C-alpha positions in Angstrom: 0.0 -0.2 0.2 1.1 3.4 -0.9 1.9 5.9 2.3 2.0 9.4 2.7 5.4 9.3 1.6 4.8 7.5 -1.6 2.5 10.6 -2.2 4.5 12.9 -1.5 7.5 11.8 -3.2 4.8 11.7 -6.6 4.0 15.0 -5.8 7.9 16.3 -5.9 8.5 14.2 -8.6 5.5 16.1 -10.6 7.1 19.3 -9.9 3.5 20.5 -9.3 3.3 23.2 -6.4 2.0 22.0 -3.4 1.8 22.2 0.1 0.4 19.9 3.1 -2.8 20.6 4.5 -4.0 19.9 8.1 -2.4 18.0 10.7 -2.1 14.0 10.1 0.0 14.5 6.8 -2.3 12.9 4.5 -4.2 16.1 2.4 -2.1 18.1 0.0 -3.4 21.6 -1.9 -2.0 21.2 -5.4 -2.1 23.8 -7.7 -2.4 23.0 -11.2 -0.2 25.6 -13.4 -2.3 25.2 -16.6 -5.5 26.4 -14.8 -4.5 27.8 -12.0 -6.7 25.6 -9.8 -6.1 24.1 -6.8 -6.5 19.9 -6.5 -7.0 18.2 -2.9 -5.3 15.2 -2.9 -6.3 13.1 -0.1 -4.8 9.8 1.3 -7.8 8.6 3.5 -7.0 4.6 4.1 -6.7 2.3 1.0 -7.9 5.0 -1.4 -6.4 8.2 -2.7 -9.1 11.2 -3.5 -8.6 13.9 -5.8 -10.8 16.9 -6.0 -10.9 20.1 -7.7 -13.4 22.7 -7.9 -14.6 23.9 -11.4 -17.8 26.3 -10.4 -20.3 27.1 -7.8 -23.8 26.2 -8.6 -25.5 29.3 -7.8 -23.8 30.6 -10.9 -25.4 28.5 -13.3 -28.6 29.0 -15.3 -30.4 26.7 -17.0 -29.5 23.9 -14.3 -31.5 21.1 -15.7 -29.4 21.1 -19.4 -26.2 21.8 -17.3 -26.3 18.9 -15.3 -27.2 16.8 -18.3 -24.2 18.5 -20.2 -22.5 17.0 -17.0 -23.3 13.9 -17.6 -22.9 13.4 -21.2 -19.3 14.5 -20.5 -18.8 11.8 -17.8 -20.1 9.4 -20.2 -18.3 10.5 -23.2 -14.6 12.1 -22.0 -13.7 11.3 -18.7 -10.9 8.9 -18.5 -9.9 8.3 -14.6 -12.4 10.9 -13.1 -16.3 12.5 -13.2 -18.1 15.5 -12.7 -19.8 15.8 -9.4 -21.9 18.3 -6.7 -21.1 18.6 -3.6 -21.4 21.7 -1.1 -23.1 24.0 -3.6 -20.1 23.5 -5.7 -19.1 21.2 -9.1 -16.3 19.8 -8.6 -14.2 17.0 -10.7 -12.9 14.3 -8.7 -11.2 11.0 -9.0 -10.5 7.9 -6.4 -7.9 5.6 -6.9 -6.7 2.6 -5.0 -3.3 3.5 -2.7 -2.5 -0.5 -2.8 -1.8 -0.4 -6.5 -1.1 3.5 -7.3 1.9 4.2 -9.6 3.6 7.6 -10.6 2.1 7.2 -13.9 -1.4 6.5 -12.5 -0.7 9.5 -10.4 0.0 11.6 -12.7 -2.7 10.9 -15.3 -5.3 12.2 -13.0 -4.0 15.7 -13.0 -3.5 15.3 -16.7 -7.2 14.1 -16.8 -8.4 17.1 -14.8 -6.4 19.4 -17.1 -7.9 17.8 -20.2 -11.4 17.9 -19.2 -11.2 21.7 -18.6 -9.6 22.3 -21.7 -12.1 20.6 -23.5 -15.2 21.4 -21.5 -14.5 24.7 -19.9 -16.2 27.2 -22.2 -19.2 24.8 -22.8 -19.5 25.5 -18.8 -18.9 28.8 -19.0 -22.0 29.2 -21.3 -24.2 28.4 -18.1 -22.7 31.1 -16.3 -25.6 33.4 -15.1 -23.4 36.5 -16.6 -23.9 35.3 -20.1 -27.3 35.4 -20.5 
């Protein structure tokens, strides 16, 4: 099983700017240099959780169409992760098993998030209230 030291080594190897969160050393805030967004990486028992906030739900119009679009993007385009909704926000999430996690899979999650944003952000921004 991968440990916090393994995850820290993957982050260091990736050269992504990051800092540890919390007191137990199992959560990191990682800055995606392509988008300036932050990804939270959390080692929880046998799982490594990744989460990136995309937008606030209260900024979205035509919600039914927006949710349908998110589901279509999940089915069509997402490799490792998925769009989800939590605490009033749309997020990108991914959960990987720590047991077999290697660096390529770890880095692939960041690549998947970056690819999703590059392919979807313009479409998602079209649902913002200020664009109507």
